[in-house]
N, C-alpha and C positions, 0 to 999 in steps of 0.2 A: 760889511763883510759877513758879520754874524747873521744878519737878517737874510742875506743871500744863501748862506749855508742851511739855515732853517727852512727856507722856501724850497731849496733843492731836495732836502731830506723829506719834506712833506710830499713833494712831487713824486719821489721814488716810492714812498710808502703807499701813495694813492695808486701808482701804477701797479705795484705788487697786488694790491687788493683787487684791482680791476682784473688782473690776470687770473687770480684765484676764483673770482666770480665767473669769469669766462670759462675756466676749466670745469667748475661745478656745473655750469649750464650745459657744456658739451657732454660731460659725463652723464648728466640727467637725461639728455636727449638720446644718447647711446643706449642707456638702460631702458628707456621707453621703447626705442626701436627694437631692442633685443627682446623685451617682454612681448611686444606686438608680434614679432616673428614667432616666438614660442606659442602664443595663443593661436596664430594662424596655422602653425604646424599641427597643433593639437586638434583643431577643428578639421583640418585637411585629412589627418590620419583617421580621425573619428568618422568622417564621412566615408573614407575609402575602406575602413574596416567593417562597415555595415555589410550584412549579407541577409537579404530578405527573400523568403520563399513566397513568390507571387501566387502560384497554384501548382497542382500536380494532377495527373490522371493515371490511374491504374488500369491495366489491360484485362479485359474479360474475353477469353477465347470463345469461339463458336461452340454451341451446345453439342455438335457432333464430335467434338474432341474430348468429351467427358470420359473419365476413367471410372467405371463402376466396379463393384466387388467382383462381379462375374468376369469382367474384362481383365481384372488383375490376375485372377486365377488362370485365365486362358493364356495370358502373356507368360506367366511362370511355366505353364505346361508346355509352351512352345520351345522352351530351352532344353534341347536334347542332351546337354552335358550334365544335367542335374541328376544326382542320385537321391536316394530316400532321405539322407541326412540333410543335404542342401535344400531339398524341396520343403521339408518341414521347417528348416531354419528361415527360409524366405516367408513362409506363411506366418510364422511367429512374429517376424519383424513387422509385417504389415498389420497384424492384429494389434500389436502394441505401439504402433506408430502415432496414434492420435489423429490420423487422417480420415476424413469422410469419403463419400463416393461421388462428390461433385467437383473434384479437382480435374485438371486438364493436362493432356499430354500432346506431343506432336503427332502429325498425321501418319508418318511412316510407322510408328509404333502401334497406333490405332489400327492401321491396315495390315499389321503383321509383317512388316518389312524391316524390323529393327536389326536383323543380322546383316543387312546389306544396305546401309544408308547411303544416299547419294549427296553430292554437293547441292543439287536442287532442293532436296529435302530440307537441308539446313537453311538455305536462302528463303524457302517458302515459310518456314517457321518464323524467321526474322521479319519477313515482309508483312506477314499477317499482323504482327505486333506493331511494327513501325508505321505501316500505312494507316492503321486505325488510331493509335494513341497519339502520335505526333500531331496529326491533323486535328484530333479532338481537343488537344491542349491549346492550339492556336485559336480554334473557334471559341473555346470556353473563355479564354482570357482576352479575346479580341485584339490580339497582338500579331502583327505580320511577321512571317519568317525572315523578311528582309531587315527587321529590327534586331535580329540576334547577332551579337558580337562574338560569342564564344559557344562552341558546341563540344560537349564532352560525352562520350559514350563508353560504357563498360559492359562487355560481353566476354566472360573469362575464357570460354572453351571454343570459340569460333572467331577467327580473324582472317577474313578473305581479303583479296586485293582486286580492285580498289577497296579501301576500308568501308565499313558500314557508315562511318561519318560522311564519307564522300557520297554514299548512296542517299543519305538524308539531304545533303546539300543539293544534289542533282534533282531529287524529286520535288523539293520545296523551293527551288530556285533561290537559294540564299546568296548573300553578297559575295563578291570575289575576295574581300578582305576578311571574311569570317575566319576566326582561329578555331581549328578543329583538333581534338585530342581523342585518340582511340586507345582505350585501356584494355589489356587482356591479362589473363592469368592471375587476377587479383582475388578471386574467390568470392565468398558470400558477403564479405564486408566491403565490396567494391563501391557501392553507392556513396558511402561516407567518404571514401578516398576521392571520388569524383567531386563531391561537395567541397572537400578540403582544397582540391586543386583550383576550383572556381574561386573560393575565398581568397586564395593567394594571388590569383590573377586580378581580383578586384583591387588589390593594393596598388597596382600599377596603372589604373585607369578609372576615371570617374564616370558615372552614369553608364555602366556596362550591363548588358543583358546577356545571361547565359542559359543555354538549354542543356539539361542533363538527361541522358537516356540510359536506363539500367535494365538489364534482363539477363537471361542465360540461354545457351543453346543446348537442348536436350537431344535433338534428332541424331547427330553423328556421334554421340557420346554414351550410347547405351552399351552396357557390358553384358556379353552373352556367354561368359564363362561360368565356372563353378567355384571360384575363390570367394569364400564367405566375406572376407574383408573388403572385397570389391563389388559385392552384390547389394550392399546397403543403400548406395546412391539410387539404384533403380527403384527402391521402395519409397524413398522420401522426396526426391526432386520432382517438381511439376512445372508446367509451363506458366509463365506470367511475365510481368514487366511493368515499369513505371516511367513516366516522362514528367519532368518538372522544370519550371522557369524560376531562375534566381536573378537578383539584381542588387547593386549597391547604390542605386539611385534613390536619394532621400525623398524625392517627390512621389515615388511609387510606394512608399511605406504604408500609406493609408489603404491601399488596395491589396497589400500583401497579407498572407495568412499568418506567417510567423517570422520571427527574427532569430538568426543564429547568434547565440551568446558565447558558445565555447565548443571546441572540437579537439579531441585527444586521440592520437593514433599510437598504438603500441605494436612493435614487431619483434618477436623473439626468435626469428629465423636463424640467428647465430648459433642456437642450440641444435645439435644434430637430431635429437629425438623429436623436438618440436617441428623442425623442418620436414622430417620424414613421416609425421603422423597423418598427414592428409596430402597425398601426392598422386599425380597421374603417372601410371607406369604400365608395363606389360606383365601378365601373369606367366606362369611356367610354360603355357602353350602359345605364348605370343599374342594373346588377346589384350587389347588396351582397355584399361578401366581406371577408376578412381579408388585408390587404396585408402581405407580408414583404419588405422592401427589401434591397438588397445591402449597406446600411450596418448591418444587424442584427449581424453578427459583431463589428464595431468597437464598437458600443454595448454588446454583451454583455461584451467584454473590459474596457472601461472600468468598467462597473458592477461586474463581478467583482473587478477590482483594488482599487477603492475599498472594496468590502465587506470584502475580506480585510485591508486596512489597518486597519480598525476592529476586525475580529474577532481578528486575531493577538495584540494586546496583552492581550486578555481571556482567551485560552485557552492561550497558549504559555508554557513556562517561561522564566525570565529568561535562561538560557544561550542558548536558541535566538534570542531577541530580540537579544541581544548579537551573535551570529553574523550575524544579518540586518543589523544596523547596520554591522558590519565589511564585509560584502559590498557594501552600498550605497555606502559611502565609497570602497571599492576600485574599484567600477564607475565612479564619477565621475572617479577619477584615471586608471584604465586601462580604456578602453572595450573591451568584449568584441567579438570578431570576429563573433559571432552576435548581432545586435541584438535578436532575439526572445527571447533567453535572459536575461530580466530578473532582477533581484535578488528581486523578489516571487515569481517562479516557483520560486526555489530555497529558499524557506522550507520547512522540514521540518515540515509539519503532522502527520505521522505520529508525531512525538515526543510528542504529547499526544492524538491522535485514533486510535482503533482501527478504526473502520469509517466508510465514506463513502456517504451516500445522495445520489446525483446525480440531478438532474431528467432524465427520459427524453425530452428535446426532440427527439431524433434521434441517430443514430449519430455524426454529426459533432460534436454538442454534447458527448456523453459522451467522445469522444476528446480534444476540446480541453480540457475541464476536467481530465481525467485527466492529460494532459501538463503542464498548468500546475501541478498539485499534486504531480507526480512519482509518480503512483499506478501500481501493478502491475496485471497482468491480473486477479489475485485481487481487488483493491480495486474495480475497475470491473465485475466479473462480475455483481453484483446488478442494476446499472442496465441492462447489456446484455441480461440474461435477461428482465428486466421489460419492456423495449422489445419484445423478440421475442414474448413471451407476451401482453402486454396492450396494446402500442402506447403512444402518448402520451395518457394520460388526464387531461392538464392538471394542475390543482392537486392532484389526488389521487395523482399518479404516485409521489411520495416515499414514500407509505405502502405501496404495492405493493412498492417496493424494500426497505423495512424489513421487510415480511412475508416476502420472500425470505430475508433474513438470518436471521430468526427460524425459518423452516421448515428452513433448513440448520443450525440450532443453532449459529450463529456467535456469538450475543450472550450473553456471560457477565457475571456480577455484577461491577460496577466498570468495565466497558468504556464507552468514550465514542464516541458516534455523531454525526457531523457531517452535517447536511442542508443542501443548497445548491439553490436554485431560482431561475429567471429568469422574468420576466413583462413584458408590454407596459407601457409607461409612460415610460422603460424602468426596470425594477427588478431588483435582485438581493437576495435575502433568504437568510439562513443562521441556523442554530441548532445548539447543542450539547446533546445529551442524555447522561445517565449511566444505565446499566442498573442497576436495583435488585436483580435476581435473574436466574439463568439462564433464558433464554427459549427455548421450544420449541413454540410454537403455530403450526401450519402455515397456519391460516386458509384463504384461497382457493387457496393453493398445494398443498393436501393431496393432490389427485388427480393432480398432475403434477410435483411437486418431484423425484421420483426420476429424472425424465428430464432434469434440468438439473444442471450444464451438460452438454450432449451432447459426445461425443468430437469430432464435427464438427458445427458449427452449420449446419444445412441452411437454405438460403435458397430457399423454394419459388417465390418470384417470379423469382429468377434462373434457375431451371430452366424456368419457363414463358415468361418474357419476356426472358431474357438476351440474345437476339439483337439487341435494340435498342441494345445497347452496342457492337455490331460496326459499324464504319464501312466498310461494303462495299456494293456495288451490290445484292447479294442482300438485305441489310437493307432498303434502300430499296424494292426490288420487293415484298418480303414485307409491309412496312408499308402500301405502296400497295394491295396486293391486299386486306389486311384492312380498310382504309378503304373500299374499293369495296364489299366484302361488307357492311360495316356500314351503308352508305347504301342 
């Protein structure tokens, strides 16, 4: 009886041990499966979070659309609403704009019909850009339009029906299931918004190919009034555009020019002053134009600072962030003598960024951003030369700046390029790219890159209209004589 009880006890003990071993084996298997799922999810997300820039093409309008100093003066003189004060104001603006005389405008303005633009004028301006650039990109990359899964277009000030995306689909016979997005009203920072949209689309599908088209419509948006806050756009904006191909397909990484590492968007439109500082509206006489208020610099600084606050932790090394925290605390304890010299301005972005693509909103914009980031003349040279050669081409400006860097063979494998743009709303958008291989494609800069940067940057407007900056009686008399002749 005793032996039987011992045997039964041993049997129960052995069964418990077996159950424990079985439980441990099951638990280990579940942990392995869970770990495997986590690894698979990590690599799945990693693949889908990739965003590669395969290539891009900037648009170069025909030479008969070039705006010279002589033509600029004639365009100003055609505006019969200008008085002596407004006339001198416009000449001062173009003298100080930093723009050369090889920029381009739409045909209706070249032909003197800016007061009465037609729908066909706007479509012609878009078609000249789309017909050349989209086709050139497909030919350059040897990729068929039928391979495009996503098409995103941003033209802020012109939105016909059917949309311009439909016009591209129809002309290039794209697939019936191509996803199209037509963005409008996004301002000069729209191309990075388009890239961000594509990046988010990439999260929901693998091996996706996206075509991004960015430009602006000048033809129907010329202001013919005499409100100074609405005349600035006429002096700065020029015709241009860019088309680019993006993908998240890892197999295409080897042929891609750059990889997107980070993108940050900041929108401070909740503030009334920021919202109204750059806005399309009517003047007192009912003429539609784009109003730029005196509060714009303040809004730009605020949007820029907030954008950098979100961008810095994503791209800078821990050492630089620690130094920034130290400077911020020190600034709270010991206030600097120069109130404009903020801690944010002293962040060394060059510790992780090799090149800076700055929006060519004007020479003052380039100077202000350059000072805030502590950039050298070499760093801001691409933006300055782009402004001089092409003017402010709105959302496509960044890509002309990038093209300058590539034409100068500045971009080497592993380099990091920071793009920064501003737009109505008010918005500041930025993104960081990493160069995948040494780049040396001159694109639209090919025929003129050897002339940049010149030993002395000639300002043809200063040579022709520089007298308006002289506060003398002769200046007044000369301006008055020109106004009399004009009338």
